[in-house]
N, C-alpha and C positions, 0 to 999 in steps of 0.2 A: 137733062134739065142747066138751061139757062143761072146760072146765081145775078142776081145781081149786087154794083154798088153799095148801094144801101144794104143787101143784108151782107158783104161780105163786112162792113163794114162791122154791124152788130156783133158779126164772130167773131171777130178784132176789138170787142168792148169783151163781149159774151169773157173771152180770156185775156184777160187785162195781158194787150198787145195793142201798141204804136204805131200804125206800120204809113208810111208815104203813100203817096196817088200812086207810084208805077207798081209798093206790091199791091197797094188794091186789085190794081187791074190785073196783074202774075196774078196774084191769087181766086182773081175771078176766075176766069179762063182756066183754072187751076183746077178747082175747085168742085168746077158744073163738067169737067169733066170724068174726073173717082166718081161726082154721079153719076154721069150718069154712063158709064160702068159698070156700074153699083143696080142699076137701071135692067140695064143686058141681063146682068144675074140676078137677077129673082125673074130674067121669064125664064127659066134653063127648068123642067119640069125637072124637078128630083121625088117624088113618090118612088120608085120604084130602088130608092139607097137606104140604105134603114144611117136609123144615126146614128155619128159614130162620137163616141164622146175621144177614144185618140185611135190617133193616126198611126201610131206605133202600138206594137205588141207591147204587153207592160210581159218584167219576169224581171223576178228577183233576182238583183245581184250580191248580198248579201250572204256571204260560205253559212255553211251550219254551225253552231257552238259545239265544242269540244275540247274537252276540258283537255289540258295539258298542265308540266310543272309548276309547283309555284318558283317565282323571285325566291329564294332563299333573302331572308329580311335586313344584312346587311348591306344587299346591294341594292337592295331600293332603297335605306336611308344613305348608303354609302355617299354619297352628294348631297344630303340634305345642305341647307344650310345653316338647319340647328338642328339634333333629336338628342335623345338622351333616353335611356334602356333599349333599345332600338326600335324606340317612336319620336313619328317627331314633332317636333318643336315649333309651335304658336304663339302672336302675342293677343293674348285671353280679347275678346269681345264681350263676353259680359260680367258686370261688375259682378262682384257675387256677396 
């Protein structure tokens, strides 16, 4: 399918691209080749190929949850910028 220069300019305008005359000619050739290839692919019989939503097999990469030891409170708040009585202290965000 050969694209005309006017069609390439129209597509460039839709994409808000400013193309030089050389670019318009270059893209007309390149886009025409792409459309020819897409047309060739359309001719392939895929009636015996089932729909494939995923090319690669899916599997869960997450590990199972496992109960473990808790971090001691002192270690948890040990590097906090501000802590009091084993709790993190933060600036209030709501007025009381």
